[in-house]
SEMITOR-96482 format. One record per residue (C-alpha): x, y, z. Coordinates in Angstrom, 3 decimals, m for minus. Each point is the difference from the previous one (the first is absolute). Example, Ala and Ser with C-alpha at 12.3 -4.5 7.8 and 13.67 -1.06 7.14 Angstrom:
# residues 2
        px        py        pz
    12.300    m4.500     7.800
     1.370     3.440    m0.660
***
This chain:
# residues 289
        px        py        pz
     0.000     0.000     0.000
     1.200     3.472    m0.802
    m1.072     3.016     2.043
     0.893     3.667     0.198
     0.414     1.846     3.284
     0.625     3.736     0.301
     3.228     1.462     1.377
     1.262     3.523     0.308
     3.762     0.447     0.300
     2.660     2.549    m0.958
     1.123    m0.147    m3.603
     2.524    m2.802    m0.550
     3.601     1.101    m0.491
     0.020    m1.303    m3.578
    m2.939     2.274    m0.814
     1.758     3.039     1.451
     3.118    m0.930    m1.965
    m2.057    m0.240    m3.178
    m1.556     3.408     0.657
     3.469     1.455     0.547
     1.140    m1.513    m3.297
    m2.954     1.632    m1.728
     0.939     3.389     1.464
     3.529    m0.393    m1.347
    m1.364    m1.111    m3.355
    m2.142     3.136    m0.185
     3.074     2.134     0.660
     2.197    m1.670    m2.606
    m2.702    m0.454    m2.655
    m2.395     2.976     0.024
    m2.177    m1.614    m2.661
    m0.856    m2.703     2.563
    m0.749     2.433     2.831
    m3.787    m0.251    m0.159
    m0.053    m3.767    m0.469
     2.512    m0.478     2.826
    m2.080     2.144     2.354
    m3.155    m1.899    m0.895
     1.665    m3.383     0.486
     1.433     1.074     3.358
    m3.459     1.073     1.168
    m1.537    m3.243    m1.247
     2.647    m2.089     1.772
    m0.725     1.764     3.261
    m3.705    m0.747    m0.283
     0.576    m3.580    m1.140
     2.036    m0.888     3.086
    m1.633     2.279     2.562
    m2.423    m2.681     1.143
     0.554    m3.461    m1.455
    m2.293    m2.919     0.841
     1.928    m3.130     0.929
    m0.649    m2.988    m2.234
    m0.179    m3.337     1.820
     0.696    m2.557    m2.688
     0.794    m3.708     0.020
     1.158    m2.371    m2.723
     2.215    m3.058     0.234
     3.054    m0.521    m2.174
    m1.794    m2.913    m1.627
    m2.989     2.153    m0.922
     2.270     2.687    m1.411
     1.974    m2.498    m2.071
    m3.124    m1.665    m1.376
    m1.464     3.253    m1.299
     3.200     1.431    m1.385
     1.022    m3.195    m1.770
    m3.242     0.297    m1.947
     0.843     3.573    m0.997
    m2.776     1.404     2.195
     0.736     3.077     2.148
    m0.348    m0.698     3.693
    m2.972     2.300     0.651
    m1.922    m0.894    m3.145
    m3.231    m1.707     0.989
     0.654     0.445     3.725
    m2.421     1.744     2.332
     1.847     2.926     1.533
    m2.197     1.725     2.559
     0.216     3.744    m0.534
    m1.574     2.649     2.199
    m2.052     2.022    m2.462
    m0.320     2.998     2.311
     3.751     0.224     0.558
     0.682    m0.394    m3.709
    m2.477     2.726    m0.877
     1.420     2.322     2.656
     3.547    m0.457    m1.288
    m1.062     0.363    m3.619
    m1.825     3.230     0.836
     2.963     1.384     1.929
     2.343    m0.755    m2.886
    m2.482     1.759    m2.259
     0.087     3.029     2.289
     3.804    m0.003    m0.265
    m0.277     0.048    m3.783
    m2.583     2.775     0.181
     2.261     2.036     2.294
     2.855    m0.504    m2.439
    m2.111     1.509    m2.765
    m1.261    m3.074    m1.878
    m3.321     1.122    m1.563
    m1.476    m3.508    m0.309
     0.446    m0.846     3.682
    m2.998     1.849     1.450
    m2.650    m1.620    m2.249
     1.492    m3.376     0.906
    m0.086     0.536     3.765
    m3.522     1.413    m0.245
    m1.132    m3.076    m1.939
     1.451    m2.267     2.677
    m1.638     1.918     2.856
    m3.357    m0.051    m1.745
     0.215    m3.745    m0.605
     0.252     0.330    m3.768
     3.357    m1.780    m0.118
     0.575    m3.104     2.145
     3.642    m0.117     1.120
    m0.273    m3.493     1.516
    m1.542    m1.450    m3.155
     2.694     1.635    m2.118
     2.765    m1.288     2.285
    m1.378    m3.532    m0.203
    m0.071     0.258    m3.794
     3.675     0.985     0.032
     0.868    m3.015     2.151
    m1.961    m2.254    m2.351
     2.151     1.219    m2.880
    m2.820     1.981    m1.592
     1.161     3.640    m0.232
    m2.355     0.653    m2.919
    m2.893    m0.065     2.468
     1.534     2.980     1.780
     0.296     1.901    m3.275
    m3.604    m0.852    m0.885
    m1.252     1.158     3.401
     1.963     3.243    m0.239
    m1.139     0.694    m3.560
    m3.625    m0.619     0.978
     0.272     2.840     2.517
     2.037     2.252    m2.332
     2.977    m0.301     2.367
     3.684     0.038    m0.881
     0.743    m3.714    m0.435
     3.773     0.397     0.205
    m0.182     1.950     3.254
    m2.503    m2.499     1.390
     2.324    m2.922    m0.740
     2.972     1.850     1.478
    m1.786     0.787     3.267
    m1.214    m3.587     0.262
     3.542    m1.267    m0.472
     1.358     2.347     2.647
    m2.835    m0.873     2.381
     0.807    m3.709    m0.263
     3.786     0.329    m0.146
     0.772     0.141     3.780
    m2.413    m2.880     0.625
     1.134    m2.351    m2.721
     3.700     0.567     0.626
    m0.546    m1.664     3.373
    m1.273    m3.102    m1.764
     2.815    m0.075    m2.548
     2.567     0.394     2.800
    m1.529    m2.908     1.899
    m0.249    m2.206    m3.083
     3.471     0.671    m1.385
     1.924    m2.297     2.385
    m2.349    m2.842    m0.960
     0.794     0.382    m3.695
     3.304    m1.248    m1.443
     1.367     2.352    m2.660
    m0.173    m2.647    m2.711
    m3.728    m0.738     0.372
    m1.220     3.007    m1.986
     1.086     0.923    m3.515
    m2.876     2.224    m1.098
     0.030     3.742    m0.573
    m3.020     0.682     2.198
     0.122     0.057     3.792
    m0.018    m3.364     1.821
    m1.963     1.465     2.907
    m2.724     2.214    m1.485
     0.317    m0.532    m3.755
     0.622     3.656    m0.873
     2.576     1.056    m2.565
     3.310     1.355     1.318
     0.521     3.699     0.579
     3.679    m0.254    m0.898
     2.981    m2.310     0.281
     3.296     0.018     1.865
     3.471    m1.117    m1.011
     1.404    m0.946     3.389
     3.483    m0.167     1.423
     3.231    m0.746    m1.770
    m1.589    m2.808    m1.995
    m2.750     2.347    m1.235
    m2.591    m2.752     0.294
    m3.360     1.077    m1.356
    m2.891     0.299     2.438
    m3.502     1.295    m0.700
    m1.957     2.030     2.580
    m3.762     0.115     0.285
    m1.706     3.375     0.183
    m3.036    m1.384     1.853
     1.605    m2.063     2.788
     3.757     0.788    m0.327
     0.871    m3.668    m0.483
     3.219    m0.985    m1.759
     0.915    m2.894    m2.253
     2.904    m0.809    m2.332
    m0.378    m0.140    m3.761
     2.393    m0.912    m2.780
     1.600     3.102    m1.485
    m0.572    m1.352    m3.509
    m3.754    m0.342     0.304
    m2.899     2.385    m0.523
    m1.898     0.261     3.261
    m3.310     0.623    m1.784
    m0.178    m2.580    m2.797
     2.861    m2.320     0.929
     1.868     0.423    m3.290
     3.598    m1.179     0.087
     0.718     0.923    m3.609
     3.151     2.085     0.196
    m0.985     2.257    m2.891
    m3.246     0.925     1.813
     1.708     1.261     3.150
     1.552     3.466     0.068
     1.064     2.744     2.384
    m0.648     3.719     0.120
     2.605     2.013     1.879
     0.855     3.602     0.781
     3.603     1.023    m0.590
     1.858    m0.014     3.285
    m2.585    m2.203     1.743
     0.899    m3.314    m1.638
     1.399    m1.521     3.189
    m2.837     1.223     2.211
    m3.276    m0.459    m1.847
    m1.538    m0.960    m3.318
    m3.204    m1.159    m1.629
    m0.537    m3.564    m1.204
    m2.237    m0.168    m3.075
    m1.518    m2.824    m2.011
    m0.771     0.181    m3.715
    m2.316    m2.996     0.250
    m2.562     1.559     2.361
     1.254     3.624     0.071
     0.196     0.006     3.788
     2.631     1.709     2.122
     1.300    m0.087     3.543
     2.453     2.256     1.816
     3.065    m1.646     1.540
     2.239     1.700     2.569
     3.273    m1.102     1.588
    m0.062    m0.438     3.784
     2.361    m1.395     2.605
    m2.868    m1.834     1.705
    m3.799    m0.153    m0.109
    m1.798     3.293     0.316
    m2.297     0.456     2.974
    m3.648     0.259    m1.008
    m0.258     3.816     0.345
     3.322     0.400    m1.832
    m1.506    m1.973    m2.861
    m2.547     2.769    m0.521
     2.764     2.609     0.178
     1.955    m1.843    m2.696
    m3.072     0.011    m2.207
    m0.207     3.792     0.273
     3.732     0.467    m0.555
    m0.145    m1.978    m3.252
    m3.040     1.724    m1.479
     2.095     1.149    m2.947
     0.524    m3.646    m0.964
    m3.770    m0.502    m0.174
    m0.271     3.003    m2.302
     2.808    m1.248    m2.237
    m1.661    m3.407    m0.331
    m3.492     1.369    m0.613
     1.285     2.440    m2.612
     1.159    m3.081    m1.913
    m3.430    m1.665     0.291
     0.930    m2.486     2.721
    m2.430    m0.539     2.856
    m0.377    m1.896     3.246
    m2.476    m2.886     0.147
    m3.243     0.721     1.817
***
């Protein structure tokens, strides 16, 4: 059985470190000032009051699901507190509104008036059905992209607890897919870690991590060498790049790290590499939905 209990604690040190990194990023890259400020405010709200997830799975249960290529949470009944989810979603919407996002207020109003069901949308995400969220948002003339983003950030501190608990039960060689072994979402970005520069993917919904062959498209699985390319910025070749695939026209950002990024730092890295997203999208590459 999985349950959520409320807790209210000071912001974790890793969150404060991430917010500090965002402040420095805003100073060194003025074009990212607004986005950095918004992300810092969102991080504060995300971790201000985090429900604790009580979750139990045996190693045998984990292995059985993953060996079949099924993400751990797919088909499982995760008990979510709808009131807490709605409260957090609304508060994140208020942050966006305060930061000047014009689509935030209609969204928070729709939630308060019961026109958009946050719990139902969250359950659809966990079932691997993000199109339902888009359909619900479109039906209310709401910004679908903002809706999906706030849902992801609402769930992020909850689901990272599950991925952290499940990770020790999962040998590295049991998962070779490009989508997350815990929640089934596509990765936010990838890391080249340590001296060996081993490739790891990181989930943007639960912060999980899993290794993947460098010569493989995460989205379609192509291993055809001529399909796989890189996009790089001069002077950044050793730090970060974009992996692209000519077979499915997907892309993913890859950054070099000494070790795994903490969950909040993962969101900072996504902001810091925004220019790589723009470079990829200008060339008609996209991320799978």
